[in-house]
NUVO-274395 format. One record per residue (C-alpha): chain; x, y, z; residue in one letter. Coordinates in steps of 0.2 Angstrom, whole numbers, plus 5000, padded with zeros to 4 digits. Example, Ala and Ser with C-alpha at 12.3 -4.5 7.8 and 13.67 -1.06 7.14 Angstrom:
BEGIN
A; 5062; 4978; 5039; A
A; 5068; 4995; 5036; S
//
This chain:
BEGIN
A; 5178; 5512; 6266; M
A; 5187; 5521; 6280; T
A; 5185; 5539; 6284; E
A; 5202; 5543; 6278; E
A; 5199; 5535; 6262; T
A; 5182; 5544; 6260; A
A; 5191; 5561; 6263; F
A; 5204; 5557; 6250; S
A; 5190; 5553; 6238; I
A; 5179; 5567; 6242; N
A; 5186; 5579; 6255; P
A; 5171; 5591; 6255; F
A; 5158; 5576; 6259; R
A; 5169; 5570; 6273; A
A; 5172; 5588; 6280; F
A; 5154; 5593; 6281; I
A; 5150; 5578; 6292; R
A; 5157; 5588; 6306; H
A; 5145; 5603; 6309; P
A; 5155; 5613; 6322; L
A; 5171; 5611; 6312; L
A; 5162; 5617; 6296; S
A; 5155; 5632; 6305; A
A; 5172; 5637; 6313; A
A; 5180; 5635; 6296; A
A; 5167; 5646; 6287; V
A; 5168; 5659; 6301; F
A; 5187; 5661; 6299; I
A; 5186; 5661; 6281; L
A; 5172; 5674; 6280; S
A; 5181; 5685; 6293; L
A; 5197; 5684; 6282; S
A; 5187; 5689; 6267; L
A; 5179; 5704; 6276; C
A; 5197; 5710; 6282; T
A; 5203; 5710; 6264; I
A; 5187; 5718; 6259; F
A; 5189; 5732; 6271; L
A; 5207; 5735; 6265; F
A; 5201; 5737; 6247; Y
A; 5186; 5747; 6253; E
A; 5197; 5760; 6261; A
A; 5207; 5762; 6244; N
A; 5190; 5762; 6235; R
A; 5184; 5777; 6246; L
A; 5200; 5786; 6243; Q
A; 5198; 5783; 6224; S
A; 5179; 5788; 6226; L
A; 5184; 5805; 6234; R
A; 5196; 5808; 6220; Q
A; 5183; 5804; 6207; Y
A; 5170; 5815; 6215; N
A; 5183; 5829; 6216; A
A; 5187; 5826; 6197; L
A; 5169; 5827; 6192; T
A; 5167; 5843; 6201; E
A; 5183; 5850; 6194; M
A; 5177; 5845; 6176; L
A; 5161; 5854; 6179; A
A; 5170; 5870; 6185; I
A; 5182; 5868; 6170; K
A; 5167; 5867; 6158; A
A; 5159; 5883; 6166; R
A; 5174; 5893; 6166; L
A; 5179; 5889; 6148; E
A; 5161; 5892; 6142; G
A; 5160; 5909; 6151; M
A; 5177; 5914; 6144; M
A; 5172; 5908; 6126; T
A; 5156; 5918; 6128; S
A; 5165; 5934; 6133; H
A; 5177; 5931; 6119; S
A; 5163; 5930; 6106; M
A; 5156; 5946; 6113; M
A; 5172; 5955; 6111; L
A; 5174; 5948; 6093; S
A; 5156; 5955; 6089; G
A; 5162; 5972; 6095; L
A; 5178; 5970; 6085; H
A; 5168; 5967; 6069; T
A; 5157; 5983; 6072; N
A; 5172; 5995; 6076; V
A; 5182; 5988; 6061; M
A; 5167; 5993; 6050; L
A; 5165; 6009; 6058; E
A; 5180; 6015; 6067; P
A; 5174; 6033; 6069; D
A; 5158; 6029; 6078; M
A; 5153; 6042; 6090; D
A; 5151; 6039; 6109; E
A; 5132; 6038; 6109; E
A; 5132; 6024; 6096; K
A; 5146; 6015; 6104; F
A; 5137; 6015; 6121; E
A; 5121; 6009; 6112; M
A; 5131; 5995; 6104; L
A; 5140; 5990; 6120; A
A; 5124; 5990; 6130; K
A; 5116; 5978; 6119; G
A; 5130; 5966; 6119; M
A; 5132; 5967; 6138; M
A; 5113; 5966; 6142; G
A; 5113; 5947; 6146; H
A; 5130; 5945; 6154; S
A; 5133; 5946; 6173; T
A; 5152; 5945; 6172; Q
A; 5157; 5956; 6157; M
A; 5155; 5973; 6166; I
A; 5164; 5985; 6154; G
A; 5168; 5987; 6135; L
A; 5180; 6000; 6128; S
A; 5186; 6005; 6111; W
A; 5203; 6014; 6109; I
A; 5207; 6020; 6092; P
A; 5225; 6024; 6085; V
A; 5230; 6042; 6086; S
A; 5233; 6043; 6067; Q
A; 5231; 6032; 6052; P
A; 5246; 6021; 6048; E
A; 5251; 6023; 6066; S
A; 5253; 6010; 6080; N
A; 5250; 6023; 6094; T
A; 5234; 6022; 6103; L
A; 5225; 6037; 6108; S
A; 5217; 6036; 6125; P
A; 5209; 6053; 6123; S
A; 5198; 6046; 6109; A
A; 5193; 6031; 6120; E
A; 5174; 6025; 6119; R
A; 5169; 6017; 6136; T
A; 5153; 6009; 6142; Y
A; 5152; 6002; 6160; G
A; 5166; 5999; 6171; H
A; 5180; 6012; 6167; S
A; 5197; 6007; 6160; M
A; 5212; 6008; 6171; P
A; 5228; 6017; 6164; D
A; 5235; 6007; 6149; L
A; 5252; 6007; 6157; S
A; 5246; 5994; 6169; I
A; 5245; 5981; 6156; F
A; 5256; 5989; 6143; E
A; 5265; 5972; 6139; S
A; 5248; 5964; 6136; A
A; 5243; 5977; 6124; V
A; 5260; 5975; 6115; S
A; 5258; 5957; 6113; R
A; 5240; 5959; 6107; A
A; 5245; 5971; 6094; I
A; 5260; 5961; 6088; D
A; 5251; 5944; 6088; S
A; 5235; 5951; 6080; H
A; 5226; 5940; 6093; Q
A; 5216; 5941; 6109; L
A; 5226; 5943; 6125; V
A; 5220; 5941; 6143; I
A; 5228; 5951; 6156; A
A; 5225; 5950; 6175; G
A; 5217; 5946; 6186; P
A; 5221; 5963; 6194; N
A; 5214; 5968; 6212; Q
A; 5204; 5984; 6212; D
A; 5196; 5987; 6229; G
A; 5187; 5971; 6235; E
A; 5186; 5964; 6218; K
A; 5197; 5957; 6205; R
A; 5195; 5960; 6186; Y
A; 5201; 5951; 6170; L
A; 5205; 5962; 6155; Y
A; 5202; 5955; 6137; M
A; 5212; 5964; 6124; L
A; 5208; 5962; 6105; L
A; 5217; 5972; 6092; P
A; 5207; 5978; 6077; V
A; 5217; 5978; 6060; H
A; 5211; 5982; 6043; Y
A; 5223; 5975; 6029; Q
A; 5237; 5974; 6042; D
A; 5234; 5992; 6047; A
A; 5230; 5994; 6066; L
A; 5214; 6003; 6069; L
A; 5214; 6002; 6088; G
A; 5210; 5990; 6101; I
A; 5194; 5984; 6110; V
A; 5195; 5979; 6128; I
A; 5182; 5970; 6139; G
A; 5182; 5970; 6158; V
A; 5177; 5954; 6166; V
A; 5171; 5953; 6185; D
A; 5184; 5939; 6189; H
A; 5176; 5937; 6207; T
A; 5158; 5935; 6200; A
A; 5164; 5923; 6187; M
A; 5173; 5911; 6199; L
A; 5159; 5911; 6210; S
A; 5147; 5907; 6196; R
A; 5159; 5893; 6190; S
A; 5157; 5884; 6207; G
A; 5175; 5884; 6213; V
A; 5168; 5886; 6231; D
A; 5156; 5871; 6229; S
A; 5152; 5862; 6246; P
A; 5155; 5845; 6237; N
A; 5173; 5849; 6236; L
A; 5184; 5844; 6251; P
A; 5195; 5860; 6249; E
A; 5194; 5876; 6240; Q
A; 5200; 5876; 6222; V
A; 5217; 5884; 6218; A
A; 5220; 5892; 6201; L
A; 5236; 5898; 6192; R
A; 5242; 5904; 6175; W
A; 5252; 5892; 6164; L
A; 5265; 5900; 6153; A
A; 5266; 5896; 6135; E
A; 5279; 5883; 6138; D
A; 5268; 5874; 6151; G
A; 5278; 5880; 6166; S
A; 5267; 5886; 6181; P
A; 5265; 5904; 6186; A
A; 5260; 5913; 6201; V
A; 5244; 5906; 6210; V
A; 5230; 5920; 6208; F
A; 5216; 5911; 6217; Y
A; 5217; 5899; 6232; G
A; 5232; 5892; 6241; E
A; 5248; 5886; 6232; A
A; 5249; 5870; 6243; D
A; 5234; 5864; 6233; A
A; 5246; 5860; 6219; F
A; 5253; 5844; 6228; S
A; 5257; 5827; 6221; I
A; 5241; 5819; 6228; S
A; 5229; 5833; 6222; S
A; 5217; 5832; 6207; V
A; 5224; 5844; 6194; Q
A; 5217; 5849; 6176; L
A; 5220; 5863; 6164; N
A; 5207; 5875; 6158; I
A; 5209; 5881; 6140; D
A; 5205; 5899; 6138; L
A; 5202; 5909; 6122; P
A; 5220; 5915; 6125; S
A; 5232; 5905; 6136; G
A; 5228; 5892; 6150; R
A; 5224; 5891; 6168; W
A; 5228; 5876; 6179; Q
A; 5215; 5871; 6193; A
A; 5219; 5860; 6208; A
A; 5211; 5853; 6224; V
A; 5219; 5842; 6237; D
A; 5209; 5827; 6242; V
A; 5222; 5818; 6253; D
A; 5215; 5813; 6270; D
A; 5200; 5823; 6268; K
A; 5183; 5816; 6273; G
A; 5191; 5802; 6283; W
A; 5179; 5804; 6297; A
A; 5164; 5799; 6287; A
A; 5174; 5785; 6278; A
A; 5180; 5779; 6295; G
A; 5162; 5777; 6301; F
A; 5158; 5768; 6285; R
A; 5172; 5756; 6287; L
A; 5168; 5753; 6305; A
A; 5150; 5749; 6300; M
A; 5157; 5737; 6287; A
A; 5168; 5728; 6299; A
A; 5153; 5726; 6311; A
A; 5142; 5719; 6297; L
A; 5156; 5708; 6292; G
A; 5157; 5700; 6309; I
A; 5138; 5698; 6309; V
A; 5138; 5690; 6291; V
A; 5152; 5678; 6296; S
A; 5142; 5673; 6311; A
A; 5127; 5670; 6300; L
A; 5137; 5660; 6287; L
A; 5144; 5649; 6301; A
A; 5126; 5646; 6307; L
A; 5121; 5642; 6289; A
A; 5136; 5630; 6287; A
A; 5131; 5621; 6303; Y
A; 5113; 5620; 6296; T
A; 5119; 5613; 6279; V
A; 5131; 5600; 6288; A
A; 5116; 5595; 6299; S
A; 5105; 5592; 6284; S
A; 5118; 5582; 6275; Y
A; 5109; 5566; 6279; A
A; 5093; 5572; 6273; R
A; 5101; 5577; 6257; R
A; 5108; 5560; 6255; E
A; 5091; 5553; 6257; Q
A; 5085; 5565; 6243; A
A; 5099; 5559; 6232; V
A; 5093; 5541; 6235; Q
A; 5075; 5546; 6231; S
A; 5081; 5554; 6214; A
A; 5090; 5538; 6210; N
A; 5074; 5528; 6213; Y
A; 5065; 5539; 6202; R
A; 5078; 5537; 6188; A
A; 5077; 5518; 6189; N
A; 5059; 5514; 6194; Y
A; 5043; 5518; 6186; D
A; 5033; 5530; 6196; A
A; 5016; 5523; 6191; L
A; 5018; 5504; 6194; T
A; 5034; 5504; 6205; G
A; 5042; 5492; 6193; L
A; 5060; 5495; 6187; I
A; 5060; 5505; 6171; N
A; 5069; 5503; 6155; R
A; 5085; 5511; 6161; N
A; 5087; 5500; 6176; F
A; 5081; 5484; 6166; F
A; 5095; 5487; 6153; S
A; 5107; 5485; 6167; N
A; 5098; 5470; 6174; Q
A; 5097; 5461; 6157; L
A; 5116; 5464; 6154; Q
A; 5120; 5457; 6172; Q
A; 5109; 5441; 6168; A
A; 5118; 5439; 6151; I
A; 5135; 5440; 6160; N
A; 5130; 5428; 6174; S
A; 5121; 5415; 6163; H
A; 5135; 5415; 6151; S
A; 5148; 5412; 6164; R
A; 5138; 5398; 6171; L
A; 5132; 5391; 6154; K
A; 5114; 5393; 6159; R
A; 5098; 5399; 6150; K
A; 5085; 5412; 6154; F
A; 5070; 5418; 6145; S
A; 5063; 5435; 6141; L
A; 5044; 5438; 6139; M
A; 5038; 5454; 6131; F
A; 5020; 5458; 6136; I
A; 5009; 5470; 6127; D
A; 4991; 5474; 6131; L
A; 4979; 5472; 6116; D
A; 4969; 5488; 6112; F
A; 4975; 5497; 6127; F
A; 4972; 5514; 6119; K
A; 4953; 5510; 6118; Q
A; 4953; 5508; 6137; V
A; 4960; 5526; 6139; N
A; 4948; 5533; 6126; D
A; 4933; 5524; 6133; T
A; 4936; 5524; 6152; W
A; 4949; 5538; 6153; G
A; 4967; 5539; 6158; H
A; 4964; 5537; 6176; R
A; 4956; 5520; 6173; A
A; 4970; 5515; 6161; G
A; 4983; 5519; 6175; D
A; 4974; 5509; 6188; E
A; 4973; 5494; 6175; L
A; 4992; 5496; 6173; L
A; 4995; 5496; 6191; Q
A; 4984; 5481; 6194; E
A; 4993; 5471; 6180; L
A; 5010; 5475; 6187; A
A; 5004; 5469; 6204; S
A; 4998; 5453; 6196; R
A; 5015; 5450; 6187; L
A; 5025; 5453; 6203; M
A; 5013; 5441; 6212; G
A; 5015; 5427; 6199; F
A; 5034; 5427; 6196; V
A; 5048; 5421; 6208; R
A; 5059; 5433; 6218; K
A; 5074; 5430; 6207; S
A; 5064; 5435; 6191; D
A; 5064; 5453; 6185; V
A; 5048; 5462; 6180; V
A; 5049; 5479; 6172; A
A; 5038; 5492; 6163; R
A; 5047; 5498; 6147; L
A; 5035; 5511; 6141; A
A; 5016; 5513; 6140; G
A; 5008; 5496; 6140; D
A; 5024; 5486; 6137; E
A; 5031; 5475; 6151; F
A; 5045; 5462; 6151; V
A; 5048; 5447; 6162; V
A; 5065; 5440; 6164; L
A; 5064; 5422; 6170; M
A; 5080; 5416; 6177; Q
A; 5087; 5399; 6174; N
A; 5074; 5394; 6161; S
A; 5081; 5378; 6153; E
A; 5066; 5372; 6143; S
A; 5057; 5383; 6130; A
A; 5042; 5371; 6132; T
A; 5041; 5375; 6151; Q
A; 5042; 5393; 6147; V
A; 5028; 5392; 6135; D
A; 5017; 5384; 6147; L
A; 5021; 5396; 6161; L
A; 5018; 5411; 6149; A
A; 5001; 5404; 6144; N
A; 4997; 5403; 6163; R
A; 5003; 5421; 6165; I
A; 4992; 5425; 6150; L
A; 4976; 5417; 6157; A
A; 4980; 5426; 6174; Y
A; 4982; 5443; 6166; L
A; 4966; 5440; 6156; N
A; 4955; 5439; 6171; Q
A; 4943; 5454; 6173; P
A; 4950; 5469; 6183; Y
A; 4940; 5479; 6195; D
A; 4942; 5496; 6190; I
A; 4932; 5511; 6198; A
A; 4919; 5498; 6203; G
A; 4917; 5491; 6185; Q
A; 4923; 5475; 6178; K
A; 4935; 5477; 6164; L
A; 4943; 5464; 6153; S
A; 4958; 5465; 6142; I
A; 4969; 5453; 6133; S
A; 4988; 5452; 6131; C
A; 5000; 5447; 6118; S
A; 5016; 5438; 6124; I
A; 5032; 5436; 6114; G
A; 5046; 5425; 6121; I
A; 5065; 5424; 6117; A
A; 5077; 5412; 6124; M
A; 5095; 5416; 6129; F
A; 5107; 5411; 6121; P
A; 5098; 5402; 6108; D
A; 5088; 5417; 6101; D
A; 5102; 5431; 6104; G
A; 5117; 5433; 6114; Q
A; 5117; 5452; 6117; S
A; 5105; 5463; 6126; A
A; 5099; 5472; 6111; E
A; 5096; 5455; 6101; A
A; 5087; 5446; 6115; I
A; 5075; 5461; 6118; L
A; 5073; 5464; 6100; S
A; 5068; 5446; 6096; H
A; 5056; 5445; 6111; S
A; 5048; 5461; 6104; D
A; 5047; 5452; 6086; T
A; 5039; 5437; 6094; A
A; 5026; 5448; 6102; M
A; 5022; 5457; 6086; Y
A; 5020; 5440; 6078; A
A; 5007; 5436; 6091; A
A; 4998; 5451; 6087; K
A; 4998; 5448; 6069; K
A; 4992; 5430; 6072; A
A; 4976; 5437; 6081; G
A; 4982; 5443; 6098; R
A; 4979; 5436; 6115; N
A; 4992; 5422; 6113; R
A; 5010; 5417; 6116; V
A; 5023; 5416; 6102; T
A; 5040; 5410; 6104; L
A; 5054; 5417; 6093; F
A; 5057; 5404; 6080; N
A; 5068; 5400; 6064; D
A; 5056; 5409; 6053; D
A; 5057; 5425; 6063; M
A; 5076; 5423; 6064; R
A; 5077; 5422; 6046; D
A; 5066; 5437; 6044; E
A; 5077; 5446; 6057; A
A; 5092; 5441; 6047; Q
A; 5084; 5447; 6031; H
A; 5080; 5464; 6040; Q
A; 5098; 5465; 6046; L
A; 5105; 5463; 6029; L
A; 5093; 5474; 6021; M
A; 5097; 5487; 6035; H
A; 5115; 5486; 6031; N
A; 5112; 5488; 6012; D
A; 5101; 5503; 6015; I
A; 5115; 5512; 6025; I
A; 5128; 5507; 6012; N
A; 5116; 5512; 5998; G
A; 5114; 5530; 6006; L
A; 5133; 5531; 6007; E
A; 5136; 5525; 5990; K
A; 5123; 5536; 5981; G
A; 5111; 5521; 5976; E
A; 5095; 5531; 5981; F
A; 5087; 5544; 5971; D
A; 5071; 5555; 5973; V
A; 5058; 5555; 5960; Y
A; 5044; 5568; 5959; Y
A; 5026; 5566; 5954; Q
A; 5016; 5581; 5950; P
A; 4999; 5586; 5959; I
A; 4987; 5596; 5949; M
A; 4974; 5608; 5955; H
A; 4957; 5604; 5948; M
A; 4950; 5622; 5947; D
A; 4965; 5630; 5938; T
A; 4972; 5614; 5929; G
A; 4990; 5620; 5935; T
A; 5003; 5610; 5944; V
A; 5005; 5618; 5961; E
A; 5013; 5604; 5971; K
A; 5023; 5588; 5969; C
A; 5026; 5573; 5980; E
A; 5044; 5567; 5983; A
A; 5046; 5548; 5982; L
A; 5062; 5538; 5986; I
A; 5069; 5525; 5973; R
A; 5082; 5513; 5976; W
A; 5093; 5505; 5962; C
A; 5103; 5491; 5970; H
A; 5119; 5487; 5961; P
A; 5116; 5468; 5962; E
A; 5097; 5467; 5965; K
A; 5092; 5480; 5953; G
A; 5076; 5491; 5957; F
A; 5069; 5488; 5974; I
A; 5051; 5494; 5977; P
A; 5049; 5505; 5992; P
A; 5036; 5493; 6000; N
A; 5050; 5481; 6001; E
A; 5063; 5491; 6011; F
A; 5053; 5505; 6020; I
A; 5045; 5493; 6032; G
A; 5062; 5486; 6036; V
A; 5069; 5503; 6038; A
A; 5055; 5507; 6050; E
A; 5059; 5492; 6061; N
A; 5078; 5494; 6061; T
A; 5078; 5513; 6063; G
A; 5086; 5516; 6046; A
A; 5071; 5526; 6042; I
A; 5078; 5541; 6051; R
A; 5094; 5540; 6040; S
A; 5083; 5539; 6024; I
A; 5072; 5553; 6030; G
A; 5087; 5565; 6033; R
A; 5094; 5561; 6016; W
A; 5077; 5563; 6007; V
A; 5074; 5580; 6016; L
A; 5091; 5587; 6011; E
A; 5090; 5580; 5993; R
A; 5073; 5588; 5991; V
A; 5079; 5605; 5998; C
A; 5093; 5605; 5985; Q
A; 5081; 5600; 5971; D
A; 5068; 5613; 5977; F
A; 5081; 5627; 5976; N
A; 5086; 5621; 5959; R
A; 5069; 5622; 5951; W
A; 5065; 5638; 5960; T
A; 5080; 5646; 5952; D
A; 5073; 5640; 5935; M
A; 5056; 5650; 5939; G
A; 5045; 5636; 5946; L
A; 5034; 5640; 5961; D
A; 5029; 5623; 5968; L
A; 5026; 5616; 5985; S
A; 5033; 5598; 5989; V
A; 5026; 5584; 5999; S
A; 5038; 5573; 6009; I
A; 5033; 5557; 6017; N
A; 5037; 5555; 6036; R
A; 5036; 5539; 6046; S
A; 5029; 5538; 6064; V
A; 5046; 5532; 6069; S
A; 5055; 5548; 6063; E
A; 5046; 5558; 6076; F
A; 5057; 5548; 6089; Y
A; 5067; 5552; 6099; P
A; 5057; 5568; 6104; S
A; 5064; 5584; 6097; G
A; 5068; 5577; 6080; S
A; 5058; 5590; 6071; H
A; 5070; 5603; 6076; R
A; 5083; 5595; 6065; E
A; 5071; 5595; 6050; W
A; 5067; 5614; 6053; E
A; 5085; 5618; 6054; D
A; 5089; 5609; 6038; L
A; 5075; 5618; 6029; V
A; 5081; 5634; 6036; S
A; 5099; 5632; 6031; S
A; 5093; 5631; 6013; Y
A; 5083; 5647; 6014; G
A; 5066; 5638; 6010; I
A; 5050; 5645; 6016; D
A; 5042; 5632; 6028; P
A; 5025; 5635; 6020; A
A; 5032; 5626; 6004; K
A; 5036; 5610; 6013; I
A; 5021; 5598; 6016; I
A; 5025; 5583; 6027; F
A; 5014; 5568; 6024; E
A; 5010; 5557; 6039; I
A; 4998; 5543; 6042; T
A; 4984; 5541; 6054; E
A; 4994; 5529; 6065; S
A; 5003; 5545; 6072; L
A; 4988; 5549; 6081; F
A; 4983; 5532; 6086; M
A; 4998; 5526; 6097; D
A; 4993; 5536; 6112; G
A; 5009; 5546; 6113; N
A; 5006; 5565; 6113; E
A; 5024; 5569; 6110; S
A; 5024; 5567; 6091; P
A; 5007; 5577; 6090; V
A; 5015; 5591; 6100; D
A; 5029; 5592; 6088; E
A; 5017; 5592; 6073; L
A; 5008; 5607; 6081; K
A; 5025; 5616; 6084; Q
A; 5030; 5614; 6066; M
A; 5013; 5620; 6060; R
A; 5015; 5635; 6071; S
A; 5032; 5638; 6062; N
A; 5024; 5638; 6045; G
A; 5026; 5620; 6039; F
A; 5010; 5611; 6032; R
A; 5005; 5593; 6035; F
A; 4994; 5580; 6025; A
A; 4986; 5564; 6031; I
A; 4992; 5551; 6018; D
A; 4981; 5536; 6014; D
A; 4966; 5544; 6022; F
A; 4951; 5533; 6026; G
A; 4961; 5517; 6029; T
A; 4965; 5520; 6048; G
A; 4955; 5518; 6064; Y
A; 4943; 5532; 6068; S
A; 4951; 5544; 6055; A
A; 4937; 5557; 6056; I
A; 4939; 5558; 6075; N
A; 4957; 5561; 6074; Y
A; 4955; 5574; 6060; L
A; 4944; 5584; 6071; R
A; 4956; 5584; 6086; N
A; 4972; 5586; 6076; Y
A; 4968; 5598; 6061; P
A; 4980; 5596; 6046; V
A; 4981; 5606; 6030; D
A; 4977; 5592; 6017; F
A; 4970; 5574; 6017; I
A; 4975; 5562; 6003; K
A; 4961; 5550; 5998; I
A; 4969; 5532; 5996; D
A; 4971; 5526; 5979; R
A; 4961; 5510; 5984; S
A; 4945; 5521; 5985; F
A; 4949; 5530; 5968; V
A; 4952; 5515; 5958; M
A; 4933; 5509; 5959; D
A; 4925; 5526; 5960; I
A; 4915; 5523; 5944; L
A; 4910; 5504; 5948; D
A; 4909; 5503; 5967; N
A; 4895; 5513; 5975; A
A; 4902; 5511; 5992; Q
A; 4919; 5518; 5987; D
A; 4911; 5532; 5977; R
A; 4900; 5537; 5992; T
A; 4915; 5537; 6003; L
A; 4926; 5548; 5991; V
A; 4911; 5560; 5990; E
A; 4909; 5561; 6009; V
A; 4928; 5564; 6012; I
A; 4928; 5578; 5999; I
A; 4913; 5586; 6007; K
A; 4920; 5584; 6024; M
A; 4937; 5592; 6019; G
A; 4927; 5607; 6012; K
A; 4917; 5609; 6028; A
A; 4933; 5608; 6038; L
A; 4943; 5620; 6027; G
A; 4955; 5606; 6023; I
A; 4962; 5603; 6005; G
A; 4958; 5586; 5998; V
A; 4970; 5577; 5986; I
A; 4964; 5561; 5977; A
A; 4978; 5548; 5974; E
A; 4979; 5535; 5960; G
A; 4970; 5544; 5946; V
A; 4974; 5533; 5931; E
A; 4961; 5538; 5918; N
A; 4950; 5553; 5912; I
A; 4934; 5545; 5919; E
A; 4941; 5545; 5937; Q
A; 4947; 5563; 5935; L
A; 4930; 5569; 5928; Q
A; 4921; 5560; 5942; A
A; 4932; 5569; 5955; L
A; 4929; 5585; 5946; K
A; 4910; 5583; 5948; V
A; 4913; 5579; 5967; F
A; 4923; 5596; 5968; D
A; 4939; 5588; 5973; C
A; 4953; 5600; 5975; D
A; 4968; 5591; 5968; C
A; 4973; 5575; 5959; I
A; 4988; 5564; 5958; Q
A; 4991; 5549; 5948; G
A; 4998; 5540; 5932; Y
A; 4985; 5549; 5921; Y
A; 4994; 5566; 5925; L
A; 5011; 5559; 5926; A
A; 5022; 5545; 5933; R
A; 5035; 5549; 5946; P
A; 5051; 5555; 5937; M
A; 5069; 5561; 5941; P
A; 5071; 5579; 5945; V
A; 5077; 5584; 5927; E
A; 5062; 5576; 5919; D
A; 5051; 5583; 5932; F
A; 5057; 5601; 5928; I
A; 5055; 5598; 5909; H
A; 5038; 5592; 5912; F
A; 5033; 5607; 5922; C
A; 5040; 5619; 5909; N
A; 5031; 5610; 5895; A
A; 5014; 5607; 5904; Y
A; 5000; 5619; 5899; R
A; 4985; 5621; 5911; P
A; 4969; 5613; 5904; G
A; 4977; 5599; 5894; E
A; 4967; 5586; 5903; L
A; 4951; 5593; 5898; G
A; 4935; 5597; 5907; P
A; 4922; 5585; 5914; A
A; 4911; 5577; 5901; E
A; 4892; 5578; 5903; P
A; 4890; 5560; 5901; H
A; 4900; 5557; 5917; V
A; 4889; 5568; 5927; E
A; 4874; 5559; 5921; Q
A; 4882; 5542; 5925; Y
A; 4886; 5548; 5942; L
A; 4868; 5554; 5945; E
A; 4861; 5538; 5939; Q
A; 4872; 5528; 5951; Q
//
């Protein structure tokens, strides 16, 4: 590929191969961005000055409006008093005014001027009552007095210059039943009020200017500050007074530019420095491109190779297998696929530790690589599962002989941590194209042959044969029937009640799937569950059963039944990792308390060496779901796993309950399991109880719950609801004395 082609495909990758060019381009681009930034920064600073000025102006407005409202309220208070007592003497007026003005620093005088005669609108200055600052001649603001009397409202006059100070006059007429009694006047120190409002704040670029606004909104004469402040670029706002409005303004144009210019100069210098640093970074990045390419190759290796053994992993092997199929199909040649699985490898980990197990896997991989040809492919699929793809294998007999030689070689003792360790293998072989013409088929059939070797006693080689093909065909047909049956509604869920021994009440039930095939009739679960687990259809069954149970659960709950329900879960349903979240979401969507759902699992979940399902189980238990171990006592080292992975219930397998009266070993085992459950705080449920004697024996052993035909057979949901409504606790009766005596004698 030429450089021009590379650039057209990925211009960035081609560009960064030139460090100096990359650095120059980054410098120019960064400097351009800095220039744009400075332009917008200058505008931002101007906007910031306007915003700061507006903030200060709003504070001034609030203070002025607040002070004027306070003065208005004071004048209103005086208005109320003189309306009640218009003839109050001067002493009483002085005391009243003094009390009102006690806390005000701007209201410096109060006056009351009554009318000369009742029913007259003529004020009598000679009868004036005054406290504080003396009143000027009323003729000065005669028009304001007239407006106040005519409007019956407060009028503000001024400010008027009196010496070095300016004063505002607040005039409020006093009427009683539309008859004028007089007028109250307040004198406000306008100079002190403006100073207190902050119009001379150092945070403002210029002094504030103030002017009256006429009732029609037109501006009047400026009474504070300079008229030039009311320019287009100035910040202006209106101040609402108890009577009338003022307008305030401050000009911020081109003010404070020296400080802003300094900030912009600093920003420009910083932009140059940053541009230089970015150019240096670009040069460094371009220089390290080769190292990053190497890192990508390392990541690709980790994605395609097993970190422990160095063999290719399942992902890469899938590609290799498909390539082998394509090439051998084109050349009409054959190849063989060996599926190798260690026998009892988990016991190695449990006994010798995981480090010894890892060393064993590494040594076994080394032996395989040393035994096969360079053209052959060796891969580690997962755990202790390996595959060998033997190119150009024309004879199944020769492949069988070679596999037995590999088996003998792998069975030789391993030197692990200074100890001799022996382990056997089971090998299954499938031939292409005789045993499958697709990657999935050939891999699945070699796996089937390997499991056949294990069933036959382990430590042997088994070739995929016609019987296995027939079984595989049968499983494929059964798989298709299962999927079609789920779509066509051929499946149903039956419920078998579980009784609590102490109370005699039905507190739980187990959900059991039933299949009525339209042609084959009733198909027992043991004929299709295993197939579903092998083909993966078990996950579809599990989802369908869980949703159906949720629907039935809400149905009987609405009818007043309070029951928990057990649902069987296969080990296969815990794969892929994270499947439990789908179950949790489904239960949550139906609004069901997780504590009402009990998932029944088998001990094999704890025995395959994979911690992922166990982690999911722990996560679900922390979210409220409960778990029971089904068929307890039939698995390997059951008590050990029960101790390490606590659950909520254990279900004694029916094979032990059947002969509890006649078989001393089964009776002892049942009693021990019950006592162990009591000691660990785990509920014990006995399955397969079919007569009163078995029930009474379990009662003597203090078993928690029983399930079986003696109580009730599995039944459809309608019959189950009817059963629960009709059932009465204690109908099965207490334990008979002769049963206790019989057990003691045994």
